[in-house]
N, C-alpha and C positions, 0 to 999 in steps of 0.2 A: 490063555488068554489067545481072543482071537479078535484081533481090529478089524473092519472094513468100514468103508466109504460108499455110499449109493448115493447117486442123486435121480432125482422120480420127479417130474413134472407131469400134472394130469390138468385136463380140461374139462368144465362143468358145463355141456352146452345145453341150452334150456332151462339153466336157473338163473334167472334175473336179479336173486335176490342175494344181497349180500349176506345177509344173517344165514340162509338156507345153505349156502355155499361154507361158510364156516360149520355149521353143523355136518355136514358130508365130510369135509375132511377132517373135524374131530375126530369124526365115527371111524374113519379108515385109519386115521393113526393110532387111537385105544385099540382097534382090532389086532392092529399089526405088532403093538406091543403085547399084548394079552397072548397073542399066538407062538410066538416068536421069542418073549422074551430079550426085547432090545429096547435100546433110548432112540430117541427120536427127537431132533431139532427143527424146528421151522426158521428158516434164514431167509433174510431177504437175498436177492440179485447183487453180486459184487460186480462194481462200476471199476472199471480202471483209470 
């Protein structure tokens, strides 16, 4: 079993609508899940 951790941050410039941003983010997550058969979790930034 291979276990890895990857942190990805991306910016959606020119997209002022939160609903549109969520739609793009969900689409990217779903395409990644389907292509690479991986689990994806969306987490909030950690504060110290």
